[in-house]
C-alpha positions as YAML, in Angstrom:
chain: A
units: angstrom
residues:
- id: 1
  name: MET
  ca: [-1.36, -30.45, 13.35]
- id: 2
  name: LEU
  ca: [-1.08, -29.32, 16.93]
- id: 3
  name: LYS
  ca: [-2.42, -26.28, 18.72]
- id: 4
  name: GLY
  ca: [0.00, -23.50, 19.50]
- id: 5
  name: ILE
  ca: [2.79, -24.72, 17.20]
- id: 6
  name: SER
  ca: [3.52, -22.73, 14.08]
- id: 7
  name: PRO
  ca: [2.86, -24.59, 10.83]
- id: 8
  name: LEU
  ca: [6.39, -23.53, 9.86]
- id: 9
  name: ILE
  ca: [7.68, -26.07, 12.39]
- id: 10
  name: SER
  ca: [7.61, -29.37, 10.53]
- id: 11
  name: PRO
  ca: [7.26, -32.68, 12.42]
- id: 12
  name: GLU
  ca: [10.93, -33.40, 11.68]
- id: 13
  name: LEU
  ca: [12.02, -30.01, 13.05]
- id: 14
  name: LEU
  ca: [9.82, -30.38, 16.14]
- id: 15
  name: LYS
  ca: [11.43, -33.76, 16.86]
- id: 16
  name: ILE
  ca: [14.92, -32.25, 16.54]
- id: 17
  name: LEU
  ca: [14.07, -29.31, 18.82]
- id: 18
  name: MET
  ca: [12.78, -31.78, 21.42]
- id: 19
  name: GLU
  ca: [15.87, -34.00, 21.15]
- id: 20
  name: MET
  ca: [18.30, -31.12, 21.64]
- id: 21
  name: GLY
  ca: [19.76, -30.52, 25.07]
- id: 22
  name: HIS
  ca: [21.24, -27.59, 26.93]
- id: 23
  name: GLY
  ca: [24.25, -26.21, 25.07]
- id: 24
  name: ASP
  ca: [23.44, -27.84, 21.73]
- id: 25
  name: ASP
  ca: [23.68, -25.60, 18.66]
- id: 26
  name: LEU
  ca: [21.06, -25.16, 15.95]
- id: 27
  name: VAL
  ca: [21.95, -23.52, 12.64]
- id: 28
  name: ILE
  ca: [19.32, -21.66, 10.66]
- id: 29
  name: ALA
  ca: [20.89, -21.26, 7.23]
- id: 30
  name: ASP
  ca: [20.14, -19.12, 4.22]
- id: 31
  name: GLY
  ca: [19.73, -20.52, 0.72]
- id: 32
  name: ASN
  ca: [23.43, -20.07, -0.14]
- id: 33
  name: PHE
  ca: [24.76, -21.95, 2.88]
- id: 34
  name: PRO
  ca: [26.38, -25.38, 2.22]
- id: 35
  name: SER
  ca: [23.89, -27.13, 4.52]
- id: 36
  name: ALA
  ca: [24.20, -30.63, 3.09]
- id: 37
  name: SER
  ca: [27.99, -30.67, 3.15]
- id: 38
  name: VAL
  ca: [28.39, -29.38, 6.72]
- id: 39
  name: GLY
  ca: [25.28, -30.54, 8.58]
- id: 40
  name: GLN
  ca: [25.11, -33.74, 10.63]
- id: 41
  name: ARG
  ca: [21.31, -33.53, 10.39]
- id: 42
  name: VAL
  ca: [19.70, -31.30, 7.80]
- id: 43
  name: VAL
  ca: [16.06, -30.24, 7.90]
- id: 44
  name: ARG
  ca: [14.75, -28.74, 4.65]
- id: 45
  name: ALA
  ca: [12.61, -25.63, 5.01]
- id: 46
  name: ASP
  ca: [12.56, -24.58, 1.37]
- id: 47
  name: GLY
  ca: [10.22, -21.71, 0.62]
- id: 48
  name: HIS
  ca: [10.62, -20.24, 4.11]
- id: 49
  name: GLY
  ca: [12.81, -17.33, 5.16]
- id: 50
  name: VAL
  ca: [15.09, -17.20, 8.16]
- id: 51
  name: PRO
  ca: [13.18, -14.44, 10.04]
- id: 52
  name: GLU
  ca: [9.84, -16.25, 10.11]
- id: 53
  name: LEU
  ca: [11.48, -19.54, 11.10]
- id: 54
  name: LEU
  ca: [13.52, -17.82, 13.79]
- id: 55
  name: ASP
  ca: [10.34, -16.29, 15.21]
- id: 56
  name: ALA
  ca: [8.50, -19.64, 15.18]
- id: 57
  name: ILE
  ca: [11.43, -21.53, 16.70]
- id: 58
  name: LEU
  ca: [11.91, -19.03, 19.54]
- id: 59
  name: THR
  ca: [8.34, -19.63, 20.71]
- id: 60
  name: LEU
  ca: [9.54, -23.13, 21.71]
- id: 61
  name: PHE
  ca: [13.32, -22.85, 22.05]
- id: 62
  name: PRO
  ca: [15.04, -21.13, 25.00]
- id: 63
  name: LEU
  ca: [18.38, -19.44, 24.37]
- id: 64
  name: ASP
  ca: [21.26, -20.35, 26.66]
- id: 65
  name: THR
  ca: [21.53, -17.82, 29.51]
- id: 66
  name: PHE
  ca: [24.77, -19.34, 30.79]
- id: 67
  name: VAL
  ca: [26.85, -18.01, 27.89]
- id: 68
  name: GLU
  ca: [27.53, -14.37, 27.08]
- id: 69
  name: ARG
  ca: [26.36, -14.57, 23.46]
- id: 70
  name: PRO
  ca: [23.97, -17.43, 22.61]
- id: 71
  name: VAL
  ca: [23.39, -16.25, 19.02]
- id: 72
  name: THR
  ca: [26.21, -16.33, 16.48]
- id: 73
  name: LEU
  ca: [26.28, -14.67, 13.07]
- id: 74
  name: MET
  ca: [28.66, -15.10, 10.15]
- id: 75
  name: SER
  ca: [30.76, -11.93, 9.76]
- id: 76
  name: VAL
  ca: [30.82, -10.15, 6.42]
- id: 77
  name: VAL
  ca: [33.82, -11.36, 4.43]
- id: 78
  name: PRO
  ca: [36.60, -8.70, 4.54]
- id: 79
  name: GLY
  ca: [36.51, -6.59, 1.40]
- id: 80
  name: HIS
  ca: [32.82, -7.30, 0.76]
- id: 81
  name: ASP
  ca: [31.21, -3.88, 1.05]
- id: 82
  name: TYR
  ca: [27.86, -5.03, 2.39]
- id: 83
  name: GLN
  ca: [25.81, -4.27, 5.47]
- id: 84
  name: PRO
  ca: [23.24, -7.01, 6.19]
- id: 85
  name: THR
  ca: [19.98, -5.28, 7.13]
- id: 86
  name: ILE
  ca: [18.47, -8.66, 8.05]
- id: 87
  name: TRP
  ca: [20.58, -8.61, 11.23]
- id: 88
  name: ASP
  ca: [18.41, -5.79, 12.59]
- id: 89
  name: GLU
  ca: [15.36, -7.94, 11.92]
- id: 90
  name: PHE
  ca: [16.98, -10.87, 13.76]
- id: 91
  name: ARG
  ca: [17.65, -8.61, 16.75]
- id: 92
  name: ARG
  ca: [14.02, -7.42, 16.89]
- id: 93
  name: ILE
  ca: [12.69, -10.98, 16.69]
- id: 94
  name: ILE
  ca: [15.04, -12.27, 19.39]
- id: 95
  name: GLN
  ca: [14.23, -9.37, 21.70]
- id: 96
  name: ARG
  ca: [10.51, -10.18, 21.44]
- id: 97
  name: HIS
  ca: [11.22, -13.62, 22.89]
- id: 98
  name: GLU
  ca: [14.30, -13.28, 25.09]
- id: 99
  name: THR
  ca: [16.43, -10.86, 27.04]
- id: 100
  name: PHE
  ca: [19.16, -10.32, 24.48]
- id: 101
  name: SER
  ca: [22.25, -8.15, 24.40]
- id: 102
  name: GLU
  ca: [24.55, -8.79, 21.46]
- id: 103
  name: PHE
  ca: [25.47, -11.22, 18.71]
- id: 104
  name: GLU
  ca: [28.70, -13.17, 18.55]
- id: 105
  name: PHE
  ca: [30.40, -12.76, 15.16]
- id: 106
  name: VAL
  ca: [32.72, -15.34, 13.61]
- id: 107
  name: ASP
  ca: [34.34, -15.44, 10.20]
- id: 108
  name: ARG
  ca: [32.95, -17.57, 7.40]
- id: 109
  name: PHE
  ca: [35.15, -20.62, 7.85]
- id: 110
  name: ALA
  ca: [34.86, -20.61, 11.65]
- id: 111
  name: PHE
  ca: [31.09, -20.47, 11.18]
- id: 112
  name: TYR
  ca: [31.27, -23.52, 8.89]
- id: 113
  name: GLU
  ca: [33.31, -25.40, 11.51]
- id: 114
  name: ARG
  ca: [30.77, -24.56, 14.22]
- id: 115
  name: ALA
  ca: [27.99, -25.72, 11.89]
- id: 116
  name: ARG
  ca: [29.75, -29.08, 11.42]
- id: 117
  name: THR
  ca: [29.40, -29.75, 15.16]
- id: 118
  name: ALA
  ca: [25.87, -28.34, 15.48]
- id: 119
  name: TYR
  ca: [23.07, -30.71, 16.38]
- id: 120
  name: ALA
  ca: [21.20, -29.76, 13.20]
- id: 121
  name: VAL
  ca: [21.10, -27.35, 10.28]
- id: 122
  name: ILE
  ca: [17.84, -25.94, 8.96]
- id: 123
  name: ALA
  ca: [18.24, -25.22, 5.24]
- id: 124
  name: THR
  ca: [15.88, -22.38, 4.29]
- id: 125
  name: GLY
  ca: [15.10, -20.64, 1.03]
- id: 126
  name: GLU
  ca: [16.24, -17.28, 2.44]
- id: 127
  name: MET
  ca: [17.78, -15.08, -0.27]
- id: 128
  name: ALA
  ca: [19.28, -12.35, 1.94]
- id: 129
  name: LEU
  ca: [23.06, -12.47, 2.19]
- id: 130
  name: TYR
  ca: [24.70, -13.29, 5.56]
- id: 131
  name: ALA
  ca: [21.37, -14.54, 6.91]
- id: 132
  name: ASN
  ca: [22.87, -17.50, 8.78]
- id: 133
  name: LEU
  ca: [22.75, -17.84, 12.53]
- id: 134
  name: ILE
  ca: [23.59, -20.36, 15.23]
- id: 135
  name: LEU
  ca: [21.36, -20.59, 18.29]
- id: 136
  name: LYS
  ca: [22.66, -22.19, 21.48]
- id: 137
  name: LYS
  ca: [19.86, -23.97, 23.34]
- id: 138
  name: GLY
  ca: [19.23, -23.10, 26.94]
- id: 139
  name: VAL
  ca: [17.14, -24.68, 29.65]
- id: 140
  name: VAL
  ca: [13.39, -24.46, 30.11]
- id: 141
  name: GLN
  ca: [12.68, -22.83, 33.45]
- id: 142
  name: GLU
  ca: [9.34, -22.65, 35.24]
...
């Protein structure tokens, strides 16, 4: 254990966050996401939800300020009459840590393609639908 680091951040996840560089993508995936089939590196976080992991990660992880939208969400599939309330929770969490304007939205298959090139995918036990996001890492500034 270390001081100041959430116990939700496993040693494996901490190592990955440290290895990542500016512009690298990190996927935080819900329990329905095909993490193992699309991820280059998959970190298991079973039993944890996306919001609490997002909050813990953003205490250590700067978002990229050199892109317009450093957080990407998977759009609701056309014809699926569903409004993900978890997105509002994501926005509140991000705004506690960063200056944040708006999400980027991409369709399901474009999201999968982005996830294939991401540095890592965190596979959570989150049950909410459309609770997947991609974070683009920024630089640590003094």
